[in-house]
C-alpha positions as CSV (number, residue, x, y, z in Angstrom):
1,X,9.8,-3.4,-6.5
2,X,8.5,-4.2,-10.2
3,X,12.0,-3.2,-11.2
4,X,13.8,-6.2,-9.4
5,X,10.8,-8.5,-10.5
6,X,11.3,-7.8,-14.0
7,X,15.1,-8.0,-13.9
8,X,14.2,-11.3,-12.0
9,X,12.5,-12.7,-14.8
10,X,15.4,-12.4,-17.1
11,X,18.1,-13.4,-14.8
12,X,16.2,-16.7,-13.6
13,X,15.4,-17.5,-17.2
14,X,18.9,-17.4,-18.4
15,X,20.0,-19.6,-15.2
16,X,17.5,-22.3,-16.0
17,X,18.3,-22.2,-19.7
18,X,22.0,-22.8,-19.1
19,X,20.9,-25.8,-16.7
20,X,18.8,-27.2,-19.4
21,X,21.5,-26.8,-22.0
22,X,24.5,-28.2,-19.9
23,X,22.4,-31.0,-17.9
24,X,19.8,-31.9,-20.6
25,X,21.6,-31.0,-23.9
26,X,18.5,-29.0,-24.8
27,X,20.8,-26.3,-26.5
28,X,17.7,-25.3,-28.7
29,X,16.2,-23.4,-25.5
30,X,18.2,-20.3,-26.1
31,X,16.7,-19.8,-29.5
32,X,13.4,-20.4,-28.0
33,X,13.8,-17.6,-25.4
34,X,15.0,-15.2,-27.9
35,X,12.2,-16.1,-30.4
36,X,9.7,-15.4,-27.7
37,X,10.8,-12.3,-26.9
38,X,10.1,-11.0,-30.5
39,X,6.6,-12.7,-30.6
40,X,5.6,-11.1,-27.3
41,X,6.9,-7.8,-28.1
42,X,4.8,-7.9,-31.2
43,X,2.0,-9.2,-29.4
44,X,2.1,-6.5,-26.8
45,X,1.8,-3.7,-29.6
46,X,-0.4,-5.2,-32.2
47,X,-2.9,-7.4,-30.0
48,X,-2.9,-5.5,-26.7
49,X,-2.0,-1.7,-27.1
50,X,-3.8,-1.2,-30.8
51,X,-7.0,-2.8,-30.0
52,X,-7.0,-1.0,-26.6
53,X,-6.7,2.3,-28.4
54,X,-10.2,1.8,-30.1
55,X,-11.8,0.6,-26.9
56,X,-10.3,3.2,-24.7
57,X,-11.4,5.7,-27.4
58,X,-15.3,4.6,-27.2
59,X,-15.4,4.5,-23.4
60,X,-13.3,7.6,-22.5
61,X,-15.7,9.6,-25.0
62,X,-18.8,7.6,-23.2
63,X,-17.4,8.6,-19.6
64,X,-16.8,12.0,-20.7
65,X,-20.5,12.5,-21.4
66,X,-21.6,10.6,-18.0
67,X,-19.3,13.3,-16.4
68,X,-20.9,16.3,-18.0
69,X,-24.6,14.6,-17.5
70,X,-23.7,14.3,-13.9
71,X,-24.7,10.5,-14.2
72,X,-21.1,9.7,-12.8
73,X,-21.6,12.2,-9.8
74,X,-24.9,10.3,-9.0
75,X,-22.8,6.9,-8.8
76,X,-20.4,8.4,-6.8
77,X,-23.1,9.3,-4.2
78,X,-24.5,5.9,-4.1
79,X,-21.2,4.3,-3.2
80,X,-19.6,7.1,-1.5
81,X,-20.1,6.0,2.2
82,X,-18.6,2.6,1.4
83,X,-15.6,3.9,-1.0
84,X,-14.8,6.7,1.7
85,X,-13.9,3.8,4.3
86,X,-11.7,1.9,1.5
87,X,-10.5,4.9,-0.2
88,X,-10.4,8.0,2.4
89,X,-8.0,10.1,0.2
90,X,-10.9,10.3,-2.4
91,X,-13.1,13.8,-1.6
92,X,-16.7,13.1,-1.1
93,X,-18.8,12.9,-4.3
94,X,-15.6,12.9,-6.3
95,X,-16.2,11.5,-9.9
96,X,-13.6,8.9,-9.2
97,X,-15.9,6.9,-6.9
98,X,-18.3,6.4,-9.7
99,X,-15.7,5.6,-12.3
100,X,-14.1,2.9,-9.6
101,X,-17.8,1.5,-9.4
102,X,-18.3,1.1,-13.1
103,X,-14.7,-0.5,-13.1
104,X,-15.6,-3.2,-10.5
105,X,-19.2,-3.8,-12.3
106,X,-17.6,-4.7,-15.5
107,X,-15.1,-7.0,-13.8
108,X,-17.5,-8.8,-11.8
109,X,-19.7,-9.5,-15.0
110,X,-16.7,-10.3,-17.1
111,X,-16.7,-7.3,-19.3
112,X,-13.0,-7.1,-20.0
113,X,-13.2,-4.9,-22.8
114,X,-15.0,-2.3,-21.0
115,X,-13.6,-2.8,-17.4
116,X,-10.0,-1.9,-18.9
117,X,-10.6,1.9,-20.1
118,X,-13.0,2.1,-17.2
119,X,-9.9,1.0,-14.9
120,X,-7.6,3.5,-16.8
121,X,-9.9,6.4,-16.5
122,X,-10.4,5.7,-12.7
123,X,-6.8,5.6,-12.1
124,X,-6.1,8.8,-14.0
125,X,-8.7,10.5,-11.6
126,X,-6.8,8.9,-8.8
127,X,-3.3,10.3,-10.1
128,X,-5.0,13.7,-10.0
129,X,-5.5,13.3,-6.4
130,X,-2.1,12.0,-5.8
131,X,0.3,14.5,-4.2
132,X,3.4,12.5,-5.3
133,X,2.9,11.6,-9.1
134,X,5.6,8.9,-9.3
135,X,4.9,7.0,-6.2
136,X,1.4,4.8,-5.6
137,X,-1.0,6.5,-3.4
138,X,-2.8,4.5,-0.8
139,X,-6.3,4.9,-3.0
140,X,-4.3,3.7,-6.1
141,X,-3.0,0.5,-4.2
142,X,-6.4,-0.4,-2.9
143,X,-7.7,0.1,-6.2
144,X,-4.9,-2.2,-7.9
145,X,-5.5,-5.0,-5.2
146,X,-9.1,-5.2,-5.8
147,X,-8.7,-5.4,-9.5
148,X,-5.9,-8.1,-9.4
149,X,-8.0,-10.0,-7.0
150,X,-10.3,-10.6,-9.9
151,X,-13.8,-10.8,-8.3
152,X,-16.0,-12.3,-11.6
153,X,-19.6,-13.2,-10.8
154,X,-20.2,-14.4,-14.5
155,X,-17.0,-16.3,-15.8
156,X,-18.4,-16.4,-19.2
157,X,-15.1,-17.5,-21.3
158,X,-14.4,-20.0,-18.7
159,X,-17.4,-21.8,-19.2
160,X,-17.5,-21.5,-22.7
161,X,-14.3,-23.2,-22.9
162,X,-15.4,-25.9,-20.9
163,X,-18.2,-26.5,-23.1
164,X,-16.1,-26.3,-26.1
165,X,-13.9,-29.1,-24.6
166,X,-16.8,-31.6,-23.9
167,X,-17.6,-31.1,-20.4
168,X,-20.4,-33.3,-19.0
169,X,-21.6,-30.2,-17.0
170,X,-19.8,-26.8,-17.7
171,X,-21.2,-24.9,-15.1
172,X,-20.4,-27.3,-12.4
173,X,-17.4,-24.9,-11.5
174,X,-19.6,-21.8,-11.1
175,X,-20.4,-21.9,-7.3
176,X,-16.6,-23.3,-6.4
177,X,-15.1,-20.5,-8.7
178,X,-17.3,-17.5,-7.3
179,X,-16.1,-18.8,-3.6
180,X,-12.7,-18.8,-4.7
181,X,-12.7,-15.3,-6.2
182,X,-14.6,-14.0,-3.3
183,X,-12.1,-15.1,-0.9
184,X,-9.4,-13.5,-3.1
185,X,-11.0,-10.1,-3.0
186,X,-11.9,-10.2,0.5
187,X,-8.1,-11.1,1.3
188,X,-7.0,-8.1,-1.0
189,X,-9.2,-5.8,1.2
190,X,-8.2,-6.9,4.4
191,X,-4.2,-6.7,3.5
192,X,-4.3,-3.4,2.1
193,X,-6.8,-2.1,4.7
194,X,-4.4,-3.5,7.6
195,X,-1.4,-1.9,5.9
196,X,-3.2,1.4,5.4
197,X,-4.8,1.1,9.1
198,X,-8.2,1.7,7.7
199,X,-11.1,0.8,10.1
200,X,-12.8,-2.0,8.0
201,X,-15.0,-3.2,11.1
202,X,-17.3,-0.4,11.1
203,X,-21.2,-0.7,10.2
204,X,-20.9,0.9,6.5
205,X,-18.2,-1.5,5.4
206,X,-19.5,-4.6,7.1
207,X,-22.8,-3.7,5.7
208,X,-21.7,-3.6,2.1
209,X,-19.5,-6.9,2.7
210,X,-22.4,-8.8,3.8
211,X,-24.8,-7.2,1.3
212,X,-22.3,-8.3,-1.4
213,X,-22.2,-11.7,0.2
214,X,-25.9,-12.3,0.1
215,X,-26.0,-10.8,-3.8
216,X,-23.4,-13.5,-4.6
217,X,-25.2,-16.1,-2.8
218,X,-28.5,-15.3,-4.5
219,X,-27.0,-15.3,-8.0
220,X,-25.5,-18.8,-7.0
221,X,-28.8,-20.2,-6.2
222,X,-30.5,-18.7,-9.2
223,X,-27.8,-20.2,-11.6
224,X,-27.9,-23.4,-10.0
225,X,-31.7,-23.9,-11.0
226,X,-30.8,-23.3,-14.7
227,X,-29.5,-25.6,-17.3
228,X,-26.3,-24.9,-19.5
229,X,-28.2,-23.2,-22.2
230,X,-30.3,-21.1,-20.0
231,X,-27.4,-20.0,-18.0
232,X,-25.4,-18.8,-21.1
233,X,-28.4,-16.8,-22.3
234,X,-29.0,-15.3,-19.1
235,X,-25.2,-14.3,-18.6
236,X,-25.3,-12.8,-22.2
237,X,-28.2,-10.8,-21.5
238,X,-27.1,-9.5,-18.2
239,X,-23.5,-8.7,-19.5
240,X,-25.0,-6.8,-22.6
241,X,-27.7,-5.2,-21.3
242,X,-25.6,-3.7,-18.7
243,X,-23.3,-2.2,-21.3
244,X,-26.4,-0.9,-23.3
245,X,-27.8,0.7,-20.2
246,X,-24.6,2.8,-19.4
247,X,-24.4,3.8,-22.9
248,X,-28.0,4.9,-23.6
249,X,-28.0,6.3,-19.7
250,X,-25.3,8.4,-20.0
251,X,-26.3,9.8,-23.4
252,X,-30.1,10.3,-22.3
253,X,-29.0,12.2,-19.4
254,X,-26.9,14.3,-21.2
255,X,-29.7,15.1,-23.6
256,X,-31.9,15.9,-20.5
257,X,-29.2,18.3,-19.1
258,X,-28.9,20.0,-22.8
259,X,-25.3,18.8,-23.1
260,X,-23.7,18.8,-26.6
261,X,-23.2,14.8,-26.9
262,X,-21.2,14.5,-29.9
263,X,-18.7,17.2,-28.5
264,X,-18.3,15.9,-25.2
265,X,-17.8,12.5,-26.8
266,X,-15.2,13.7,-28.9
267,X,-13.4,15.8,-26.1
268,X,-13.1,12.8,-24.0
269,X,-12.3,10.3,-27.0
270,X,-9.2,12.4,-27.8
271,X,-7.4,10.9,-24.5
272,X,-7.7,7.2,-25.7
273,X,-5.0,7.1,-28.3
274,X,-2.5,9.2,-25.8
275,X,-3.2,6.6,-23.1
276,X,-2.8,3.5,-25.5
277,X,0.7,5.0,-26.6
278,X,1.7,5.8,-23.3
279,X,1.2,2.0,-21.9
280,X,3.2,0.6,-24.8
281,X,6.8,0.7,-23.3
282,X,5.3,-0.8,-20.0
283,X,3.6,-3.5,-21.9
284,X,6.1,-4.5,-23.9
285,X,8.8,-4.5,-21.2
286,X,6.6,-6.6,-18.7
287,X,5.3,-9.0,-21.5
288,X,8.7,-9.7,-22.8
289,X,9.9,-10.5,-19.3
290,X,6.9,-12.8,-18.4
291,X,7.6,-14.6,-22.2
292,X,11.3,-15.1,-21.2
293,X,10.4,-16.5,-17.9
294,X,7.7,-18.9,-19.3
295,X,9.8,-20.2,-22.4
296,X,13.0,-20.9,-20.3
297,X,11.0,-23.8,-18.8
298,X,11.4,-22.3,-15.1
299,X,7.3,-23.2,-14.4
300,X,7.9,-26.8,-15.3
301,X,11.0,-27.0,-12.8
302,X,8.9,-25.3,-10.1
303,X,5.9,-27.7,-10.6
304,X,8.0,-30.6,-10.7
305,X,9.9,-29.6,-7.4
306,X,6.4,-28.9,-5.7
307,X,5.2,-32.1,-6.8
308,X,8.0,-34.3,-5.3
309,X,8.1,-32.3,-2.1
310,X,4.4,-32.8,-1.5
311,X,4.8,-36.7,-2.4
312,X,6.8,-37.0,0.8
313,X,4.1,-36.2,2.9
314,X,0.8,-37.2,1.1
315,X,-0.5,-39.1,-1.8
316,X,-3.0,-36.4,-2.5
317,X,-0.6,-34.5,-5.1
318,X,-3.3,-34.3,-7.8
319,X,-3.8,-30.8,-7.4
320,X,-0.1,-29.9,-8.6
321,X,-1.1,-30.8,-12.1
322,X,-3.3,-28.0,-12.4
323,X,-0.6,-25.5,-10.9
324,X,0.9,-24.1,-14.2
325,X,-2.2,-22.4,-14.5
326,X,-2.1,-20.7,-11.1
327,X,1.5,-19.9,-11.5
328,X,0.7,-18.3,-14.8
329,X,-2.2,-16.4,-13.9
330,X,-0.5,-13.3,-12.0
331,X,2.0,-13.1,-15.3
332,X,-0.3,-13.3,-18.2
333,X,-3.9,-13.9,-18.8
334,X,-3.4,-15.5,-22.4
335,X,-0.9,-17.6,-20.7
336,X,-3.1,-18.8,-18.0
337,X,-5.8,-19.4,-20.4
338,X,-3.6,-21.4,-22.4
339,X,-2.5,-23.4,-19.4
340,X,-6.0,-24.1,-18.4
341,X,-7.1,-25.7,-21.8
342,X,-3.9,-27.5,-21.9
343,X,-4.7,-29.1,-18.5
344,X,-8.3,-29.9,-19.8
345,X,-7.2,-31.5,-22.6
346,X,-4.3,-33.4,-21.1
347,X,-6.4,-34.7,-18.0
348,X,-10.2,-34.0,-19.1
349,X,-12.4,-31.3,-18.4
350,X,-14.3,-33.1,-15.7
351,X,-11.1,-34.2,-14.0
352,X,-10.0,-32.9,-10.8
353,X,-7.2,-31.1,-12.4
354,X,-9.2,-29.6,-15.4
355,X,-11.8,-28.6,-12.8
356,X,-9.2,-27.1,-10.6
357,X,-7.3,-25.2,-13.5
358,X,-10.8,-23.5,-14.2
359,X,-10.9,-22.5,-10.6
360,X,-7.1,-21.0,-10.8
361,X,-8.1,-19.1,-14.1
362,X,-11.3,-17.5,-12.5
363,X,-9.9,-17.0,-8.7
364,X,-7.8,-13.9,-9.4
365,X,-6.5,-11.6,-12.1
366,X,-3.2,-11.0,-13.8
367,X,-1.3,-9.0,-11.2
368,X,1.9,-8.0,-13.1
369,X,-0.1,-7.2,-16.4
370,X,-2.6,-4.9,-14.5
371,X,0.2,-3.1,-12.5
372,X,2.4,-2.3,-15.5
373,X,-0.9,-1.3,-17.4
374,X,-2.8,0.9,-14.8
375,X,0.6,2.2,-13.2
376,X,2.4,2.6,-16.6
377,X,-0.6,4.7,-18.0
378,X,-0.1,7.4,-15.2
379,X,3.7,7.1,-14.8
380,X,3.9,5.5,-11.4
381,X,7.4,4.2,-10.8
382,X,7.4,3.6,-7.0
383,X,4.7,0.8,-6.4
384,X,5.3,0.4,-2.6
385,X,3.5,-2.7,-1.7
386,X,0.7,-3.0,-4.6
387,X,2.6,-6.0,-6.0
388,X,2.7,-7.8,-2.5
389,X,-0.9,-6.8,-2.0
390,X,-1.9,-8.2,-5.4
391,X,0.3,-11.5,-5.0
392,X,-1.2,-12.1,-1.5
393,X,-4.7,-11.8,-3.0
394,X,-3.7,-14.3,-6.0
395,X,-2.0,-16.7,-3.5
396,X,-5.2,-16.7,-1.0
397,X,-7.3,-17.2,-4.3
398,X,-5.3,-20.2,-5.1
399,X,-5.6,-21.8,-1.5
400,X,-9.2,-21.1,-1.7
401,X,-9.5,-22.9,-5.1
402,X,-7.7,-25.8,-3.8
403,X,-9.8,-26.2,-0.6
404,X,-13.1,-25.7,-2.4
405,X,-12.0,-28.2,-5.3
406,X,-11.6,-30.9,-2.8
407,X,-14.9,-30.1,-1.1
408,X,-16.7,-30.1,-4.4
409,X,-14.9,-32.6,-6.8
410,X,-13.0,-35.0,-5.2
């Protein structure tokens, strides 16, 4: 399916470019599209793959220390009952469970630099269990769906951007955003669970979901008691302390178990460069396709069409102004962030559209980027329904964001 989507980007972009050139006289659009391919190819290598190499080297080394020390195994036992229901293909107490937990935890706290290498390590472990190496397994699809749903408890970058642009209360989108991203994540679990015929209504799964709901609710209440400065300080402390605890905990456990720490680190770190190089072709291909799609103006036509259609039935079309962020989010994280900033600059950070664009940015993650990165790292070519699961979670996050925005801000 990813193959057809990638081709779709180019074909639609070319068709829209011809329309713009013939009917609107915008012949320079062809040059803009070609220019975008070179820019994005360079960006994919220089700004994503190479920086990822250093981060991958660090975290794969630390993960190897944690595995040798048994720390990852302990984490696997803690989440084993829950993950055994969502990932029945993973054997009991397998290290993959601990790696999945660490990846999800890093994502929830907005630690993108840590989440990506942890996720790549988890994907490799799932690939080791995969009997069909070129086809995504059920466990890999569930993992991808949960990642693309983008559950984030502490949206540091979004809050910071709102503060920079002069929002009266940058944190006022915190609870609505948390609700939106939670809906996206639960939708991903239900979609994949039903597709794989998993028993999601047992006490273990429901217990964890209720527990997470209470945890998120508690964090919502806690953050609402803070002012902007205190909240920013708390989020930074929590995020940095978590990373430091993981690093020191792994190294300390390794020393206690008399593991050669440096040797274990180097052994694991060697895979960082190899993995980074392996994903470069996938990153270049997917990001160039996205850049062509964006540069052609296709998103502008889609937004205009939706606005005209909705105006036939209702006067409440203000949510359409924020749609470019929602459309861009599954394609490109940096592109969606640019759309969010542009929306807040155009309509104001405290406008309905400005706030809704922030909810769209945080409600889900970059589906196509994540699938290309994670599946590309292990050579998966047949993605099955992974793309559909990710886009469904994105769609539910968008719907939730619109509903919540009207409840909180209209």
